[in-house]
N, C-alpha and C positions, 0 to 999 in steps of 0.2 A: 120600545124607548126609540130615543130620538135623538141620530144623533146629526154633528152639523150638516154633513154629507148626504146625511136624506134629507134635511132643514132645506139645503141649497138644490138641491134635488126638485125637491116636490114645488118647491116656490119658482123655480126656471118657471118648470110644468106646465105651473096655473097662469106663470107671462103668456108664458104663448098658447095657449087657452081665454086668451086675453079676460083672464076673470079680475079684474082690478077694483080698490073698494078706493075709494077717495082719501089725500090724508092721511090711511090707514097704514106701516106699512106686511110686504110679504115677504120679510128676514129681516129678523134685527142682527145689526151689523149695529160701526163705532159710534161712540156718544162725541159731540164736546157741545159745550159751554158756550154761546158768542150774548152781545149786547141783549140786556132787557130784558132780563128776561127767559133769555132763548132756547132752545134744547136742539141743537145739530142729532140724528139721527139716520144714519146710510142707513140703504135698505140696497141691497145686493142684484135682488128678484127684479123689482120696477125697475132698477135706471136711476133711481133717481134721492136724494135729501131731503132730506123733512126734514122741516125748524119749523120746532113749536110752539108758542108762547105760554110761556107758564105762568099760574095763576099768579098775585101777584101778592107782593107780603110777602115776608120769611122777613123773619130777623135774625143776628148772626149771636151761633152759643153763648152764655156766658164767659168762661173757657174754652181754652182746649180738649175734647174729653177722647180718649180713646176707644174707638173701637174693640170687641170682645166675643163676637161672634163667631163660636167653632161649630157650628150645626147652619150654615146658612139658606139649605135646603130644603130643612123642616120645616125654620118660616117662611120660606117664599112659597114651596105648598102649600101652607095653611093660607096663605093669605091671597092667591092665587087662583087657587083649584083645582095644581097642578096635580097631577099620576105621571110615573113614570119617573125617568133621567130628566134634568131641564141640564138645557145649554149655555152656558155663557160666553154674550160676544164683547163687554168690553164694560168698561170699569167710567164712571164721571163724578167730579162731587162738590157739587151747588159751589158756587161762587161766595155765597151772604150764609146759608142757610147751612152748610158742610153738611147735609145731608147725602148719602151712599145714591148714586142712582144710578143701575148697572139693568144692561136689558139684556133679554134670555129670549130663547124657545123654548115653549113644555106643550103639553100638551092636557088643551082643557075643555069639559065636557064633548072625550073624543076627537077634542079634534087641534091640529096644527097653531096654535099662538103663540105669536115676535110681542113680546109686551119687554116694560121696560116697568118695575120696581125699585119705589123710593126705601130707602134704609136707615134711619138713625142707630147712634151706638147702642138705646136704648132697646134692640131688638126689634123695634116699631118696622113694618112691613106694609106699606102701601101700593096697589096696583095705580100707575099713572094712566087714566084715564085718556087716552090718547084722542078718541072719536070726539070726546068733547072741546078740545083744547082747539085755538084758531092755528091754523096752519097754513104756511106754505111751501112750493118744492122745489125742488131745480132737474130738472132732468138730466141726463149723462145720454146721449143721444150715440152714440162713436164706440158704447162699451164693446169687450167683445165674444167670439162668435160664439151664440150657444150651442155649437152644434161641436167641439175641441171640451172635452173637457182633459183630467190628469190624474192620472190613480186608478186610470176605471172608472170612480163614479163623480168628481171633484168639479162642476164644470168653470168655462173661465170665466162664467161671466160672476162665484165667487169674487174673482179678484178687481171686480169690476171698483171696488173702491177701499182701500188698505190702512189711512187712516187718514184725519181731517184731523186740523189745526186753526185756529181761529183769532187772525189778525186784522189788529186797525182794518175794523169795515172788508177784510175777501177771508173770506173760505177756503183756507188749502185741501185740494183733496189730490192726497195720489190712489193708483192705481198703472189699472192696466187697457189699451183702447187698441183698434183697429188698425193702432199704426204702423208700418213699417218699422218704425220701433216701440213697439211695446209700451216700453214705461213713460210713464205718461203723468206731468204732475199741472192738477189746473186752479184756477185765479180767478174761484168764483165772486164776486160782491154782491153782500148782503146789507139791506136787502135786496133779495131773488131780480132780477130785471131782465130775465133771461140771457144775459151774455156772463160772460167766459174765458179765460184766458187759459190756452192751450198748447205746455212747451213739451220735446221728448225729450228723455236722461240715458241717456249715457252715464259711463265707470269704471275703473279701470277696475275687477276682481285681487287681487292679487295670491288668495288662494287658488284660482281656476285661472288665473295667466292667460285674460285674456279681459279685451272690451265687453262688457255687460251693457244690452239695449231690449232684453224681453224682461228679466225678471223683476219686478215693481218696487219697488217702498216698500216696506212690510212697514216701520214705523218711523214715526220724522217727529220733529219740532223747530218752527222756526226761533229762534232768539238771534239776543244781537255780540257781534264778534266785533272787536275796535271801533262799533259805534252804526258798525253794517248789518243791516236783520238778513238773515243766514237759515237756509235752514237747514238739518244739523239729519240726515238718512241712514238708516239702518236698511239691509239687506238679510235674503237670506246669505248662514253661511260664511261671515259674520261682516264687508267690507263697510267701515262708518265712512259717510262720501258727504260733503258737504258744499252748496250750492243758493250762493249770493243769489236776494230777492233781485235783483236789476239786473238777471240776467232769463227771471221766465218770463218772460218778452212772445206775445200771442204767435205761433208756429213755429215758436225759435228747436234749435235743439243744439242743447244744450249741455256739455261735457261737465259731471262735476269731480269734481278733490277726491281721491281716495284717500282722506285723512289714519284712517286702521286698521288693519286687521287682525277683529279680535277673538278667529278663533273660526271653525269650521262645522260640521253638524248642528250646524244650529239657527231658527228660528227668532229676528227679537219678538219681541210681543207691544214694547210702549218703549219713549227714548222722552222724557220726565225731564225739563227742567227741576228747581228748587230751588229756595235760597233756605240758608240759614244759621244763626246766630253764634258767634265764635266767641272766645275770654274774652277777645281785648274790644266787645262791646259791640261791634259791625257783622257785617252780615259776608259768608262768603255764597260764593252761587258757583252752583253745579248741575252739570246734565246726565239724568243715570239711563243706564241703555237696561232695560229687563228683559230676560233671554228666558227661550223655554227648554235646554235643554243645558244649560251653562248656570255658572253663577250671573250674577249681574257686576255690572260696569261702572262705577262709579270712575265720574274725569266733573276734575274743575274748570268753568270757564275759561280763566286766563290759558291755560295750556289748552284746553279748543284754539281757541284762537290762535293761538303764537303756531300751531299744526296747521289751521286753516291759513294763514299768512304765510306759508314753507310752501315747498313747489310739491309734496305729495305725493304717491307711490305713488311708480312703475315699475318693482321689478314685484317679482314671485316671491311668496318666502321661504327661507332656505327647507322644508319640511311639512308632510301633512302638520296642522294643529300649532303651528308657529303663530306666535302671534307680532306684531311690529306699529311703528305709528302707532300715535298720542297714549303719553300712558296713562294704565288706569287703574283704578284703586275693585278687586276684586270681591262683593259681598256677595254674605251667606243668605240667598232670598231662595234658599229650596221648594219649590214646589209651588212659586203662586203665575196665575193667569195669567193679574194685569195688576200693575200701579197706579194710583193718580196721587200727584201734591194735594194733598189733606188740610192742612194751616198752621200754621209757624212751624208747631214740634211738632207735626209724624207728615207721614205719606203714608196712604192708605192699597194696603192691603187685599186681593185678594186671591185666596189659594185655596191648594187643594190637599190635602191632608196626607198624608202618604203611611198613615197607619190602615188610619181607616178608612178613605176614599173622601170623608168631608166636606165639604165647601166652606171656608172659611172666610168671613171679610171680619182683617186685624189691621191694627195699625203698629205705624212701627216708627220709632225716634229717631228721627235724625240727628245723626253724628253719631248714633248705638247701629241705626241701621240691621236688627236683631229683637228677638221676644227668649229673652234669660227663661221662662217658662216651657221653651223649646227643649230645653237640658236639666241632664240631674248628672251637677259637677262635687265636687271638693264642698264648696260653697252651702249644699241644698242639705248636710248631716247635721241632725240638733248638736252632737256637739262639737261643729269648728267652731270657733276662738277668733276675729280679726284679728291681725298684730296691730302693735301700734306703731303711730309712723301718720303723720301727710299722709304717703303715698295709700298705707290704706283706709285712712278714712274716707279719703277721696274714692275708692272701689268700693263702700263701703256705699256709703250715698249718690252713687252711684246705679249701685244693685239697687237701694229700697227703691229707689227712684225707678228704674223697670217693673219691678214689685208692683207699686200703687199701678201703676200704667195698666198694668195687664190685667187687673186686678185682686191684686192677693198683697193684698196692704196689712195681715195678721200675720206674714209671713216677714215685713219689717225689722229686725237686728235693729239695736239700739249700741 
């Protein structure tokens, strides 16, 4: 059985022994798509970010198609020849083909292997041959001390890169460094030319009632708030912070604005911006904060812009568990490991089934944010009849749409 801690520990041991292999990762990490069919892969063990050029080609699907894969472990194990436990690190969706790219670590032929699996809605899985791809690397030379560890066996270098976001010719890289203010946000031009800007980040944590400089950003995105490119960053336990991109100059120390305290005892997993069509024929924009220990937080982009223009939080929350700041809507995304924006209709989620333990790759329709087949309710009984009237007709049509999404067309009710 391979765990994330074992993966990082072994990879960091190999790093110390100098057993490097060009262009191949020695740990699986964050994924991000860039321009011209580029896939970025963070490799904490090597202190590097790999940029792989994917094969040319690929066409958009004819229609938005939901994923309904309820045992990804079995599909991946067969495709890559894995034995034992598979550890999943991140999920990204190809911007053209809409295939899912999943970074993972598994035991293959008796050795630890760091892979990227490409998965399609029909259950097709292929092992992306990283060794055959044209690649370039950016090396991080001020990563954390490998002699430092957390909770006995989590090496500090595993936090060298905690998230990536590509925007307008730059790769934004969150993580920690060896500096006095360990929490670091880098701006790396792409194509890589060896240059980068590095900014240390400080923020006020309302649940802890202190300024923090060590804890890294765990998940982030870059969006425009009132026309200004802004980093929206989520930290453990769970402050939400905005940082104007213009303030991220090389060597600067920046104090981010805390716009929300979302709850304690939680690690944010993803911050996902997305758009969804509304009933008026327009588009509504949101940011979704996906959490490990709590429900997900949905935030309207306009609400986030208003909060970013206000003074921000400067006082502690009144009691443990209290929330404060920007208005959020809780979403029932239990068991989710990672979420990505799939297409105009769906968000894509990698999640663990809480009953069976199976890893699933499933789509959530935007605007609904749940899967009807997760529940047995009044509507499922064969003698249930929808009431007459416009509201009931709307509910029936909505549920029929979700049934079709989730692979149950035979249960559609007329």
